[in-house]
Backbone atoms as SQL, in Angstrom:
CREATE TABLE atoms (id INTEGER PRIMARY KEY, chain TEXT, resi INTEGER, resn TEXT, atom TEXT, x REAL, y REAL, z REAL);
INSERT INTO atoms VALUES
  (1, 'A', 1, 'MET', 'N', -99.633, -40.979, 114.710),
  (2, 'A', 1, 'MET', 'CA', -98.578, -41.334, 115.852),
  (3, 'A', 1, 'MET', 'C', -97.260, -41.014, 114.988),
  (4, 'A', 2, 'THR', 'N', -96.687, -40.912, 115.879),
  (5, 'A', 2, 'THR', 'CA', -95.188, -40.393, 115.113),
  (6, 'A', 2, 'THR', 'C', -94.399, -41.936, 115.123),
  (7, 'A', 3, 'LYS', 'N', -93.254, -41.867, 114.756),
  (8, 'A', 3, 'LYS', 'CA', -92.509, -42.622, 114.046),
  (9, 'A', 3, 'LYS', 'C', -91.598, -43.492, 114.926),
  (10, 'A', 4, 'ASP', 'N', -91.520, -42.588, 116.316),
  (11, 'A', 4, 'ASP', 'CA', -91.145, -43.425, 117.179),
  (12, 'A', 4, 'ASP', 'C', -91.755, -44.090, 117.908),
  (13, 'A', 5, 'LYS', 'N', -92.924, -43.313, 118.121),
  (14, 'A', 5, 'LYS', 'CA', -94.130, -44.072, 118.862),
  (15, 'A', 5, 'LYS', 'C', -94.688, -45.227, 118.220),
  (16, 'A', 6, 'LYS', 'N', -94.395, -45.464, 116.908),
  (17, 'A', 6, 'LYS', 'CA', -94.790, -46.890, 116.119),
  (18, 'A', 6, 'LYS', 'C', -93.623, -47.787, 116.295),
  (19, 'A', 7, 'ILE', 'N', -92.374, -47.078, 116.455),
  (20, 'A', 7, 'ILE', 'CA', -91.263, -48.125, 117.105),
  (21, 'A', 7, 'ILE', 'C', -91.203, -48.603, 118.321),
  (22, 'A', 8, 'ILE', 'N', -91.832, -48.080, 119.047),
  (23, 'A', 8, 'ILE', 'CA', -92.153, -48.423, 120.883),
  (24, 'A', 8, 'ILE', 'C', -93.318, -49.491, 120.356),
  (25, 'A', 9, 'LYS', 'N', -94.316, -48.799, 120.004),
  (26, 'A', 9, 'LYS', 'CA', -95.518, -50.171, 120.116),
  (27, 'A', 9, 'LYS', 'C', -95.564, -51.275, 119.436),
  (28, 'A', 10, 'ASN', 'N', -94.439, -51.340, 118.349),
  (29, 'A', 10, 'ASN', 'CA', -94.203, -52.685, 117.630),
  (30, 'A', 10, 'ASN', 'C', -93.606, -53.254, 118.425),
  (31, 'A', 11, 'PHE', 'N', -92.510, -52.950, 118.988),
  (32, 'A', 11, 'PHE', 'CA', -91.854, -53.659, 119.696),
  (33, 'A', 11, 'PHE', 'C', -92.245, -54.061, 121.248),
  (34, 'A', 12, 'LEU', 'N', -92.942, -53.494, 121.797),
  (35, 'A', 12, 'LEU', 'CA', -94.046, -53.754, 122.876),
  (36, 'A', 12, 'LEU', 'C', -94.930, -54.767, 122.496),
  (37, 'A', 13, 'GLN', 'N', -95.637, -54.730, 121.520),
  (38, 'A', 13, 'GLN', 'CA', -96.350, -55.698, 120.836),
  (39, 'A', 13, 'GLN', 'C', -95.894, -57.201, 120.075),
  (40, 'A', 14, 'GLN', 'N', -94.640, -56.723, 119.198),
  (41, 'A', 14, 'GLN', 'CA', -94.136, -58.076, 118.483),
  (42, 'A', 14, 'GLN', 'C', -93.030, -58.792, 119.211),
  (43, 'A', 15, 'VAL', 'N', -92.215, -58.340, 120.088),
  (44, 'A', 15, 'VAL', 'CA', -91.021, -58.700, 121.050),
  (45, 'A', 15, 'VAL', 'C', -91.838, -59.016, 122.349),
  (46, 'A', 16, 'LEU', 'N', -92.253, -57.811, 123.139),
  (47, 'A', 16, 'LEU', 'CA', -92.592, -58.166, 124.434),
  (48, 'A', 16, 'LEU', 'C', -94.136, -59.035, 124.624),
  (49, 'A', 17, 'GLY', 'N', -94.673, -59.032, 123.498),
  (50, 'A', 17, 'GLY', 'CA', -95.991, -59.451, 123.420),
  (51, 'A', 17, 'GLY', 'C', -97.177, -58.991, 124.111),
  (52, 'A', 18, 'CYS', 'N', -97.069, -57.996, 124.069),
  (53, 'A', 18, 'CYS', 'CA', -98.111, -56.943, 124.609),
  (54, 'A', 18, 'CYS', 'C', -99.334, -57.321, 123.779),
  (55, 'A', 19, 'GLN', 'N', -100.580, -57.287, 124.484),
  (56, 'A', 19, 'GLN', 'CA', -101.937, -57.348, 124.076),
  (57, 'A', 19, 'GLN', 'C', -102.730, -56.375, 124.357),
  (58, 'A', 20, 'CYS', 'N', -102.330, -55.472, 125.009),
  (59, 'A', 20, 'CYS', 'CA', -103.075, -54.090, 125.192),
  (60, 'A', 20, 'CYS', 'C', -104.394, -53.510, 123.977),
  (61, 'A', 21, 'PRO', 'N', -105.048, -52.792, 124.505),
  (62, 'A', 21, 'PRO', 'CA', -105.900, -52.392, 123.289),
  (63, 'A', 21, 'PRO', 'C', -105.137, -51.238, 122.661),
  (64, 'A', 22, 'GLU', 'N', -105.863, -50.881, 121.350),
  (65, 'A', 22, 'GLU', 'CA', -105.073, -50.075, 120.388),
  (66, 'A', 22, 'GLU', 'C', -105.107, -48.596, 121.179),
  (67, 'A', 23, 'LYS', 'N', -106.250, -48.331, 121.965),
  (68, 'A', 23, 'LYS', 'CA', -106.117, -46.944, 122.406),
  (69, 'A', 23, 'LYS', 'C', -105.091, -46.535, 123.478),
  (70, 'A', 24, 'VAL', 'N', -104.646, -47.953, 124.012),
  (71, 'A', 24, 'VAL', 'CA', -103.663, -47.394, 124.965),
  (72, 'A', 24, 'VAL', 'C', -102.353, -46.787, 124.434),
  (73, 'A', 25, 'PHE', 'N', -102.409, -47.120, 123.353),
  (74, 'A', 25, 'PHE', 'CA', -101.005, -46.550, 122.756),
  (75, 'A', 25, 'PHE', 'C', -101.161, -45.267, 122.030),
  (76, 'A', 26, 'HIS', 'N', -101.881, -44.348, 122.124),
  (77, 'A', 26, 'HIS', 'CA', -102.195, -42.911, 121.893),
  (78, 'A', 26, 'HIS', 'C', -101.239, -42.358, 122.499),
  (79, 'A', 27, 'ASN', 'N', -100.809, -42.675, 124.151),
  (80, 'A', 27, 'ASN', 'CA', -99.992, -41.861, 124.939),
  (81, 'A', 27, 'ASN', 'C', -98.806, -42.417, 125.140),
  (82, 'A', 28, 'ILE', 'N', -97.739, -42.390, 124.774),
  (83, 'A', 28, 'ILE', 'CA', -96.435, -43.071, 124.762),
  (84, 'A', 28, 'ILE', 'C', -95.174, -41.940, 125.368),
  (85, 'A', 29, 'GLN', 'N', -94.841, -41.741, 126.188),
  (86, 'A', 29, 'GLN', 'CA', -93.661, -40.930, 126.627),
  (87, 'A', 29, 'GLN', 'C', -92.455, -41.748, 126.997),
  (88, 'A', 30, 'TRP', 'N', -91.282, -41.069, 126.940),
  (89, 'A', 30, 'TRP', 'CA', -90.002, -42.152, 127.279),
  (90, 'A', 30, 'TRP', 'C', -89.142, -41.090, 127.663),
  (91, 'A', 31, 'GLY', 'N', -87.779, -41.671, 127.973),
  (92, 'A', 31, 'GLY', 'CA', -86.714, -40.686, 128.775),
  (93, 'A', 31, 'GLY', 'C', -85.415, -41.919, 129.192),
  (94, 'A', 32, 'ASN', 'N', -84.309, -41.091, 128.795),
  (95, 'A', 32, 'ASN', 'CA', -83.053, -42.029, 129.463),
  (96, 'A', 32, 'ASN', 'C', -82.364, -41.448, 130.992),
  (97, 'A', 33, 'LYS', 'N', -82.859, -42.314, 131.750),
  (98, 'A', 33, 'LYS', 'CA', -82.403, -42.080, 133.123),
  (99, 'A', 33, 'LYS', 'C', -81.179, -43.198, 133.360),
  (100, 'A', 34, 'ASN', 'N', -80.023, -42.914, 133.907),
  (101, 'A', 34, 'ASN', 'CA', -78.656, -43.878, 134.288),
  (102, 'A', 34, 'ASN', 'C', -79.109, -45.082, 133.611),
  (103, 'A', 35, 'GLN', 'N', -78.806, -45.070, 132.431),
  (104, 'A', 35, 'GLN', 'CA', -78.470, -45.914, 131.270),
  (105, 'A', 35, 'GLN', 'C', -79.716, -46.850, 131.206),
  (106, 'A', 36, 'ILE', 'N', -80.870, -46.208, 131.653),
  (107, 'A', 36, 'ILE', 'CA', -82.162, -47.063, 131.431),
  (108, 'A', 36, 'ILE', 'C', -82.884, -46.245, 130.683),
  (109, 'A', 37, 'LEU', 'N', -83.225, -46.834, 129.591),
  (110, 'A', 37, 'LEU', 'CA', -84.888, -46.090, 128.995),
  (111, 'A', 37, 'LEU', 'C', -86.105, -46.470, 129.790),
  (112, 'A', 38, 'GLU', 'N', -86.667, -45.259, 129.968),
  (113, 'A', 38, 'GLU', 'CA', -87.832, -46.067, 130.423),
  (114, 'A', 38, 'GLU', 'C', -88.914, -45.189, 129.480),
  (115, 'A', 39, 'ILE', 'N', -90.200, -46.234, 129.260),
  (116, 'A', 39, 'ILE', 'CA', -90.933, -46.109, 128.733),
  (117, 'A', 39, 'ILE', 'C', -92.299, -46.049, 129.556),
  (118, 'A', 40, 'THR', 'N', -93.466, -45.086, 129.308),
  (119, 'A', 40, 'THR', 'CA', -94.619, -45.232, 129.800),
  (120, 'A', 40, 'THR', 'C', -95.496, -44.853, 128.909),
  (121, 'A', 41, 'VAL', 'N', -97.048, -46.099, 128.935),
  (122, 'A', 41, 'VAL', 'CA', -98.093, -46.266, 127.827),
  (123, 'A', 41, 'VAL', 'C', -99.285, -46.011, 128.651),
  (124, 'A', 42, 'SER', 'N', -99.542, -44.809, 128.209),
  (125, 'A', 42, 'SER', 'CA', -101.111, -44.417, 128.996),
  (126, 'A', 42, 'SER', 'C', -101.203, -44.120, 130.355),
  (127, 'A', 43, 'ASN', 'N', -100.243, -44.718, 131.015),
  (128, 'A', 43, 'ASN', 'CA', -100.463, -44.505, 132.707),
  (129, 'A', 43, 'ASN', 'C', -100.500, -45.520, 132.927),
  (130, 'A', 44, 'GLN', 'N', -100.611, -46.825, 132.434),
  (131, 'A', 44, 'GLN', 'CA', -100.845, -48.582, 132.259),
  (132, 'A', 44, 'GLN', 'C', -100.247, -49.300, 132.452),
  (133, 'A', 45, 'LEU', 'N', -98.615, -48.994, 131.265),
  (134, 'A', 45, 'LEU', 'CA', -97.294, -49.727, 131.742),
  (135, 'A', 45, 'LEU', 'C', -96.162, -48.933, 131.683),
  (136, 'A', 46, 'LEU', 'N', -95.267, -49.617, 132.644),
  (137, 'A', 46, 'LEU', 'CA', -94.040, -49.109, 132.958),
  (138, 'A', 46, 'LEU', 'C', -93.257, -50.286, 132.243),
  (139, 'A', 47, 'ILE', 'N', -92.210, -49.778, 131.686),
  (140, 'A', 47, 'ILE', 'CA', -91.568, -50.455, 130.810),
  (141, 'A', 47, 'ILE', 'C', -89.702, -49.517, 130.800),
  (142, 'A', 48, 'ASN', 'N', -89.093, -50.398, 131.761),
  (143, 'A', 48, 'ASN', 'CA', -87.452, -49.985, 131.457),
  (144, 'A', 48, 'ASN', 'C', -86.746, -50.728, 130.860),
  (145, 'A', 49, 'ILE', 'N', -85.744, -50.296, 130.030),
  (146, 'A', 49, 'ILE', 'CA', -85.247, -51.187, 129.112),
  (147, 'A', 49, 'ILE', 'C', -83.417, -51.084, 129.598),
  (148, 'A', 50, 'PHE', 'N', -82.818, -51.784, 129.953),
  (149, 'A', 50, 'PHE', 'CA', -81.394, -51.488, 130.289),
  (150, 'A', 50, 'PHE', 'C', -80.550, -51.298, 128.762),
  (151, 'A', 51, 'LEU', 'N', -79.524, -50.335, 128.678),
  (152, 'A', 51, 'LEU', 'CA', -79.047, -50.026, 127.638),
  (153, 'A', 51, 'LEU', 'C', -77.774, -50.452, 127.193),
  (154, 'A', 52, 'GLU', 'N', -77.316, -51.699, 128.108),
  (155, 'A', 52, 'GLU', 'CA', -76.188, -52.428, 128.030),
  (156, 'A', 52, 'GLU', 'C', -76.383, -53.752, 128.009),
  (157, 'A', 53, 'PRO', 'N', -75.888, -54.797, 127.557),
  (158, 'A', 53, 'PRO', 'CA', -76.039, -56.139, 127.452),
  (159, 'A', 53, 'PRO', 'C', -75.913, -56.367, 129.071),
  (160, 'A', 54, 'LEU', 'N', -76.740, -57.864, 129.283),
  (161, 'A', 54, 'LEU', 'CA', -76.948, -58.391, 130.714),
  (162, 'A', 54, 'LEU', 'C', -75.657, -58.765, 131.219),
  (163, 'A', 55, 'LYS', 'N', -74.336, -59.254, 130.485),
  (164, 'A', 55, 'LYS', 'CA', -73.256, -59.643, 130.645),
  (165, 'A', 55, 'LYS', 'C', -72.452, -58.729, 131.656),
  (166, 'A', 56, 'GLU', 'N', -72.859, -57.173, 131.412),
  (167, 'A', 56, 'GLU', 'CA', -72.290, -56.387, 132.298),
  (168, 'A', 56, 'GLU', 'C', -72.699, -55.887, 133.300),
  (169, 'A', 57, 'LEU', 'N', -74.044, -56.404, 133.454),
  (170, 'A', 57, 'LEU', 'CA', -75.101, -56.073, 134.758),
  (171, 'A', 57, 'LEU', 'C', -74.508, -57.459, 135.835),
  (172, 'A', 58, 'ASN', 'N', -74.931, -57.042, 136.896),
  (173, 'A', 58, 'ASN', 'CA', -75.013, -57.803, 138.516),
  (174, 'A', 58, 'ASN', 'C', -76.391, -58.178, 138.735),
  (175, 'A', 59, 'LYS', 'N', -76.700, -59.530, 139.124),
  (176, 'A', 59, 'LYS', 'CA', -78.054, -59.327, 139.791),
  (177, 'A', 59, 'LYS', 'C', -78.366, -58.381, 141.060),
  (178, 'A', 60, 'LYS', 'N', -77.670, -58.232, 141.452),
  (179, 'A', 60, 'LYS', 'CA', -77.816, -57.142, 142.789),
  (180, 'A', 60, 'LYS', 'C', -78.705, -55.761, 141.918),
  (181, 'A', 61, 'HIS', 'N', -77.997, -55.559, 140.988),
  (182, 'A', 61, 'HIS', 'CA', -78.304, -53.988, 140.284),
  (183, 'A', 61, 'HIS', 'C', -79.553, -54.499, 139.572),
  (184, 'A', 62, 'ILE', 'N', -79.808, -55.842, 139.036),
  (185, 'A', 62, 'ILE', 'CA', -81.204, -56.216, 138.234),
  (186, 'A', 62, 'ILE', 'C', -82.651, -56.030, 139.725),
  (187, 'A', 63, 'ILE', 'N', -82.160, -56.614, 140.120),
  (188, 'A', 63, 'ILE', 'CA', -83.313, -56.992, 141.460),
  (189, 'A', 63, 'ILE', 'C', -83.620, -55.715, 141.954),
  (190, 'A', 64, 'ASP', 'N', -82.539, -54.682, 142.331),
  (191, 'A', 64, 'ASP', 'CA', -82.515, -53.189, 142.461),
  (192, 'A', 64, 'ASP', 'C', -83.645, -52.478, 141.663),
  (193, 'A', 65, 'VAL', 'N', -83.224, -52.847, 140.331),
  (194, 'A', 65, 'VAL', 'CA', -84.183, -51.962, 139.399),
  (195, 'A', 65, 'VAL', 'C', -85.993, -52.820, 139.754),
  (196, 'A', 66, 'LEU', 'N', -85.661, -53.815, 139.731),
  (197, 'A', 66, 'LEU', 'CA', -87.173, -54.452, 139.646),
  (198, 'A', 66, 'LEU', 'C', -87.868, -54.482, 141.093),
  (199, 'A', 67, 'LYS', 'N', -87.305, -54.161, 141.935),
  (200, 'A', 67, 'LYS', 'CA', -87.573, -53.557, 142.989),
  (201, 'A', 67, 'LYS', 'C', -88.279, -52.016, 142.891),
  (202, 'A', 68, 'VAL', 'N', -87.241, -51.059, 142.390),
  (203, 'A', 68, 'VAL', 'CA', -87.863, -49.603, 142.425),
  (204, 'A', 68, 'VAL', 'C', -89.058, -49.892, 141.495),
  (205, 'A', 69, 'GLY', 'N', -89.370, -50.385, 140.411),
  (206, 'A', 69, 'GLY', 'CA', -89.790, -50.647, 139.252),
  (207, 'A', 69, 'GLY', 'C', -91.395, -50.818, 140.015),
  (208, 'A', 70, 'GLN', 'N', -90.977, -51.960, 140.443),
  (209, 'A', 70, 'GLN', 'CA', -92.459, -52.333, 140.994),
  (210, 'A', 70, 'GLN', 'C', -93.004, -51.388, 142.139),
  (211, 'A', 71, 'LYS', 'N', -92.217, -50.555, 142.764),
  (212, 'A', 71, 'LYS', 'CA', -92.527, -49.653, 143.803),
  (213, 'A', 71, 'LYS', 'C', -93.493, -48.437, 143.352),
  (214, 'A', 72, 'LYS', 'N', -92.459, -47.498, 141.570),
  (215, 'A', 72, 'LYS', 'CA', -93.104, -47.044, 140.981),
  (216, 'A', 72, 'LYS', 'C', -94.510, -47.277, 140.296),
  (217, 'A', 73, 'ARG', 'N', -94.530, -48.543, 139.894),
  (218, 'A', 73, 'ARG', 'CA', -95.667, -49.232, 139.126),
  (219, 'A', 73, 'ARG', 'C', -97.121, -48.908, 140.085),
  (220, 'A', 74, 'ASP', 'N', -96.787, -49.160, 141.631),
  (221, 'A', 74, 'ASP', 'CA', -97.640, -49.137, 142.390),
  (222, 'A', 74, 'ASP', 'C', -97.911, -47.969, 143.059),
  (223, 'A', 75, 'TYR', 'N', -97.284, -47.245, 143.110),
  (224, 'A', 75, 'TYR', 'CA', -97.361, -45.671, 143.744),
  (225, 'A', 75, 'TYR', 'C', -98.238, -44.797, 142.653),
  (226, 'A', 76, 'LYS', 'N', -97.575, -45.226, 141.216),
  (227, 'A', 76, 'LYS', 'CA', -98.278, -44.375, 140.020),
  (228, 'A', 76, 'LYS', 'C', -99.617, -45.134, 139.417),
  (229, 'A', 77, 'ASN', 'N', -100.008, -46.006, 140.060),
  (230, 'A', 77, 'ASN', 'CA', -100.895, -46.867, 139.711),
  (231, 'A', 77, 'ASN', 'C', -100.970, -47.630, 137.983),
  (232, 'A', 78, 'PHE', 'N', -99.733, -47.758, 137.690),
  (233, 'A', 78, 'PHE', 'CA', -99.661, -48.775, 136.309),
  (234, 'A', 78, 'PHE', 'C', -100.427, -50.019, 136.404),
  (235, 'A', 79, 'ASN', 'N', -100.542, -50.833, 135.600),
  (236, 'A', 79, 'ASN', 'CA', -100.987, -52.142, 135.620),
  (237, 'A', 79, 'ASN', 'C', -99.861, -52.906, 135.666),
  (238, 'A', 80, 'ARG', 'N', -99.074, -52.690, 134.933),
  (239, 'A', 80, 'ARG', 'CA', -97.553, -53.970, 134.922),
  (240, 'A', 80, 'ARG', 'C', -96.641, -52.689, 134.661),
  (241, 'A', 81, 'PHE', 'N', -95.161, -53.766, 134.933),
  (242, 'A', 81, 'PHE', 'CA', -94.091, -53.412, 134.924),
  (243, 'A', 81, 'PHE', 'C', -93.120, -54.027, 134.454),
  (244, 'A', 82, 'ARG', 'N', -92.374, -53.779, 133.236),
  (245, 'A', 82, 'ARG', 'CA', -91.803, -54.779, 132.449),
  (246, 'A', 82, 'ARG', 'C', -90.432, -53.805, 132.420),
  (247, 'A', 83, 'LEU', 'N', -89.308, -55.734, 132.618),
  (248, 'A', 83, 'LEU', 'CA', -88.090, -55.126, 132.442),
  (249, 'A', 83, 'LEU', 'C', -87.330, -56.026, 131.433),
  (250, 'A', 84, 'VAL', 'N', -86.784, -55.146, 130.467),
  (251, 'A', 84, 'VAL', 'CA', -85.925, -55.446, 129.439),
  (252, 'A', 84, 'VAL', 'C', -84.708, -55.500, 129.380),
  (253, 'A', 85, 'ILE', 'N', -83.788, -56.807, 129.276),
  (254, 'A', 85, 'ILE', 'CA', -82.710, -56.758, 129.308),
  (255, 'A', 85, 'ILE', 'C', -81.665, -57.388, 127.899),
  (256, 'A', 86, 'PRO', 'N', -80.854, -56.674, 127.567),
  (257, 'A', 86, 'PRO', 'CA', -80.229, -57.333, 126.137),
  (258, 'A', 86, 'PRO', 'C', -79.655, -58.459, 126.446),
  (259, 'A', 87, 'SER', 'N', -79.302, -59.023, 125.379),
  (260, 'A', 87, 'SER', 'CA', -78.522, -60.221, 125.921),
  (261, 'A', 87, 'SER', 'C', -77.925, -61.514, 124.731),
  (262, 'A', 88, 'HIS', 'N', -77.073, -62.114, 124.746),
  (263, 'A', 88, 'HIS', 'CA', -76.225, -62.934, 123.603),
  (264, 'A', 88, 'HIS', 'C', -77.142, -64.217, 123.947),
  (265, 'A', 89, 'GLN', 'N', -77.582, -64.273, 125.208),
  (266, 'A', 89, 'GLN', 'CA', -77.508, -66.025, 125.937),
  (267, 'A', 89, 'GLN', 'C', -79.092, -65.828, 126.264),
  (268, 'A', 90, 'VAL', 'N', -80.199, -65.519, 125.445),
  (269, 'A', 90, 'VAL', 'CA', -81.240, -65.056, 125.958),
  (270, 'A', 90, 'VAL', 'C', -82.173, -66.457, 126.670),
  (271, 'A', 91, 'ALA', 'N', -81.929, -67.667, 126.082),
  (272, 'A', 91, 'ALA', 'CA', -82.719, -68.888, 126.920),
  (273, 'A', 91, 'ALA', 'C', -82.472, -69.115, 128.091),
  (274, 'A', 92, 'GLU', 'N', -81.239, -69.405, 128.511),
  (275, 'A', 92, 'GLU', 'CA', -80.411, -69.450, 129.610),
  (276, 'A', 92, 'GLU', 'C', -80.671, -68.614, 130.756),
  (277, 'A', 93, 'MET', 'N', -80.482, -66.922, 130.278),
  (278, 'A', 93, 'MET', 'CA', -80.540, -65.869, 131.178),
  (279, 'A', 93, 'MET', 'C', -81.730, -65.886, 131.510),
  (280, 'A', 94, 'GLN', 'N', -82.711, -66.143, 130.982),
  (281, 'A', 94, 'GLN', 'CA', -84.262, -66.075, 131.035),
  (282, 'A', 94, 'GLN', 'C', -84.817, -67.254, 132.099),
  (283, 'A', 95, 'LYS', 'N', -84.268, -68.371, 131.610),
  (284, 'A', 95, 'LYS', 'CA', -84.825, -69.329, 132.808),
  (285, 'A', 95, 'LYS', 'C', -83.866, -68.783, 134.167),
  (286, 'A', 96, 'GLN', 'N', -82.696, -68.216, 133.912),
  (287, 'A', 96, 'GLN', 'CA', -82.276, -68.003, 135.230),
  (288, 'A', 96, 'GLN', 'C', -83.079, -67.028, 136.174),
  (289, 'A', 97, 'TYR', 'N', -83.306, -66.107, 135.321),
  (290, 'A', 97, 'TYR', 'CA', -83.997, -64.867, 136.025),
  (291, 'A', 97, 'TYR', 'C', -85.149, -65.172, 136.369),
  (292, 'A', 98, 'ASN', 'N', -86.122, -65.915, 135.795),
  (293, 'A', 98, 'ASN', 'CA', -87.481, -66.413, 136.252),
  (294, 'A', 98, 'ASN', 'C', -87.589, -66.807, 137.409),
  (295, 'A', 99, 'GLN', 'N', -86.495, -67.589, 137.496),
  (296, 'A', 99, 'GLN', 'CA', -86.678, -68.186, 139.368),
  (297, 'A', 99, 'GLN', 'C', -86.500, -67.724, 140.071),
  (298, 'A', 100, 'ILE', 'N', -85.350, -66.249, 139.746),
  (299, 'A', 100, 'ILE', 'CA', -84.903, -64.982, 140.907),
  (300, 'A', 100, 'ILE', 'C', -86.629, -64.341, 140.888),
  (301, 'A', 101, 'ILE', 'N', -87.366, -64.096, 139.698),
  (302, 'A', 101, 'ILE', 'CA', -88.396, -63.453, 140.075),
  (303, 'A', 101, 'ILE', 'C', -89.372, -63.940, 140.953),
  (304, 'A', 102, 'LYS', 'N', -89.752, -65.405, 140.836),
  (305, 'A', 102, 'LYS', 'CA', -90.786, -66.421, 141.675),
  (306, 'A', 102, 'LYS', 'C', -90.074, -66.163, 143.116),
  (307, 'A', 103, 'LYS', 'N', -88.935, -66.255, 143.067),
  (308, 'A', 103, 'LYS', 'CA', -88.124, -65.904, 144.372),
  (309, 'A', 103, 'LYS', 'C', -89.092, -64.515, 145.319),
  (310, 'A', 104, 'ILE', 'N', -88.233, -63.762, 144.878),
  (311, 'A', 104, 'ILE', 'CA', -88.374, -62.614, 145.231),
  (312, 'A', 104, 'ILE', 'C', -89.746, -61.913, 145.091),
  (313, 'A', 105, 'PHE', 'N', -90.722, -62.002, 144.118),
  (314, 'A', 105, 'PHE', 'CA', -91.765, -61.670, 143.879),
  (315, 'A', 105, 'PHE', 'C', -93.154, -62.571, 143.684),
  (316, 'A', 106, 'PRO', 'N', -93.072, -63.392, 144.656),
  (317, 'A', 106, 'PRO', 'CA', -93.978, -64.370, 144.402),
  (318, 'A', 106, 'PRO', 'C', -95.190, -64.248, 144.017),
  (319, 'A', 107, 'GLN', 'N', -96.054, -63.779, 144.593),
  (320, 'A', 107, 'GLN', 'CA', -97.614, -63.096, 144.385),
  (321, 'A', 107, 'GLN', 'C', -97.784, -62.449, 143.486),
  (322, 'A', 108, 'ASP', 'N', -96.689, -61.461, 142.801),
  (323, 'A', 108, 'ASP', 'CA', -96.952, -60.178, 141.819),
  (324, 'A', 108, 'ASP', 'C', -96.827, -61.232, 140.218),
  (325, 'A', 109, 'ASN', 'N', -97.820, -61.393, 139.593),
  (326, 'A', 109, 'ASN', 'CA', -98.118, -61.320, 138.093),
  (327, 'A', 109, 'ASN', 'C', -98.195, -60.071, 137.651),
  (328, 'A', 110, 'LYS', 'N', -97.857, -58.943, 137.971),
  (329, 'A', 110, 'LYS', 'CA', -97.734, -57.880, 137.081),
  (330, 'A', 110, 'LYS', 'C', -96.422, -57.125, 136.804),
  (331, 'A', 111, 'ILE', 'N', -95.272, -58.056, 137.372),
  (332, 'A', 111, 'ILE', 'CA', -93.891, -57.383, 137.076),
  (333, 'A', 111, 'ILE', 'C', -93.229, -58.740, 136.202),
  (334, 'A', 112, 'HIS', 'N', -92.706, -57.964, 134.711),
  (335, 'A', 112, 'HIS', 'CA', -92.237, -59.222, 133.928),
  (336, 'A', 112, 'HIS', 'C', -90.421, -58.791, 133.350),
  (337, 'A', 113, 'LEU', 'N', -90.212, -59.813, 133.117),
  (338, 'A', 113, 'LEU', 'CA', -88.426, -59.775, 132.825),
  (339, 'A', 113, 'LEU', 'C', -88.632, -60.291, 131.471),
  (340, 'A', 114, 'HIS', 'N', -88.054, -59.470, 130.386),
  (341, 'A', 114, 'HIS', 'CA', -87.509, -59.936, 129.281),
  (342, 'A', 114, 'HIS', 'C', -86.197, -59.956, 128.852),
  (343, 'A', 115, 'ILE', 'N', -85.447, -60.991, 128.845),
  (344, 'A', 115, 'ILE', 'CA', -84.386, -61.192, 128.150),
  (345, 'A', 115, 'ILE', 'C', -84.380, -61.063, 127.005),
  (346, 'A', 116, 'VAL', 'N', -84.184, -60.192, 126.164),
  (347, 'A', 116, 'VAL', 'CA', -84.187, -60.404, 124.185),
  (348, 'A', 116, 'VAL', 'C', -82.717, -60.079, 123.486),
  (349, 'A', 117, 'GLU', 'N', -82.434, -60.563, 122.583),
  (350, 'A', 117, 'GLU', 'CA', -81.360, -60.645, 121.979),
  (351, 'A', 117, 'GLU', 'C', -81.259, -59.061, 121.544),
  (352, 'A', 118, 'ASN', 'N', -80.022, -58.364, 121.459),
  (353, 'A', 118, 'ASN', 'CA', -79.481, -57.267, 121.327),
  (354, 'A', 118, 'ASN', 'C', -80.724, -56.586, 120.281),
  (355, 'A', 119, 'LYS', 'N', -80.031, -57.373, 118.989),
  (356, 'A', 119, 'LYS', 'CA', -80.742, -57.009, 117.595),
  (357, 'A', 119, 'LYS', 'C', -82.194, -56.624, 118.021),
  (358, 'A', 120, 'GLN', 'N', -83.092, -57.432, 118.584),
  (359, 'A', 120, 'GLN', 'CA', -84.274, -56.915, 118.852),
  (360, 'A', 120, 'GLN', 'C', -84.502, -55.592, 119.685),
  (361, 'A', 121, 'LEU', 'N', -83.145, -54.698, 119.774),
  (362, 'A', 121, 'LEU', 'CA', -83.742, -53.561, 120.263),
  (363, 'A', 121, 'LEU', 'C', -83.384, -52.724, 119.594),
  (364, 'A', 122, 'LYS', 'N', -82.778, -52.836, 118.539),
  (365, 'A', 122, 'LYS', 'CA', -82.151, -52.195, 117.449),
  (366, 'A', 122, 'LYS', 'C', -82.706, -50.882, 117.197),
  (367, 'A', 123, 'ASN', 'N', -83.969, -50.977, 116.824),
  (368, 'A', 123, 'ASN', 'CA', -84.881, -49.972, 116.565),
  (369, 'A', 123, 'ASN', 'C', -85.279, -48.824, 117.748),
  (370, 'A', 124, 'ILE', 'N', -85.406, -49.663, 118.917),
  (371, 'A', 124, 'ILE', 'CA', -85.674, -48.823, 120.009),
  (372, 'A', 124, 'ILE', 'C', -84.410, -48.043, 120.306),
  (373, 'A', 125, 'PHE', 'N', -83.205, -48.692, 120.351),
  (374, 'A', 125, 'PHE', 'CA', -82.122, -47.659, 120.771),
  (375, 'A', 125, 'PHE', 'C', -81.956, -46.637, 119.390),
  (376, 'A', 126, 'SER', 'N', -82.896, -46.687, 118.494),
  (377, 'A', 126, 'SER', 'CA', -82.256, -45.580, 117.581),
  (378, 'A', 126, 'SER', 'C', -82.965, -44.331, 117.943),
  (379, 'A', 127, 'ILE', 'N', -84.103, -44.555, 118.206),
  (380, 'A', 127, 'ILE', 'CA', -84.895, -43.323, 119.082),
  (381, 'A', 127, 'ILE', 'C', -84.296, -42.427, 120.174),
  (382, 'A', 128, 'ILE', 'N', -83.156, -43.131, 120.881),
  (383, 'A', 128, 'ILE', 'CA', -82.454, -42.281, 121.797),
  (384, 'A', 128, 'ILE', 'C', -81.220, -41.831, 121.625),
  (385, 'A', 129, 'ARG', 'N', -80.819, -42.542, 120.172),
  (386, 'A', 129, 'ARG', 'CA', -79.414, -41.758, 120.229),
  (387, 'A', 129, 'ARG', 'C', -79.491, -40.826, 118.942);
């Protein structure tokens, strides 16, 4: 496994709490599209990571990305879709956006929103810059 793939694997397991079996991590691909880093893991996980902090994003944009991610997950038969947003106000923003997700996607337990400290994305950002 390459250094970049190890960085992604460690981020998914240690920061996002992914508990996928080891074999899933043998096929990791990523690309930067419209200020979003898109990662796919063995055609099971679809992860989008915003490349800018939450304070610069608006709710409509986040909801649009969640809806597009959900459609792509379903169309390509991924098991989960995770959206990751960097922020300096993790706890309060996570609570606010969890309520939004429950309202917009009430029956979908395979869509996840993670708001994480910017410093937790340092290694992830290093693979794209």
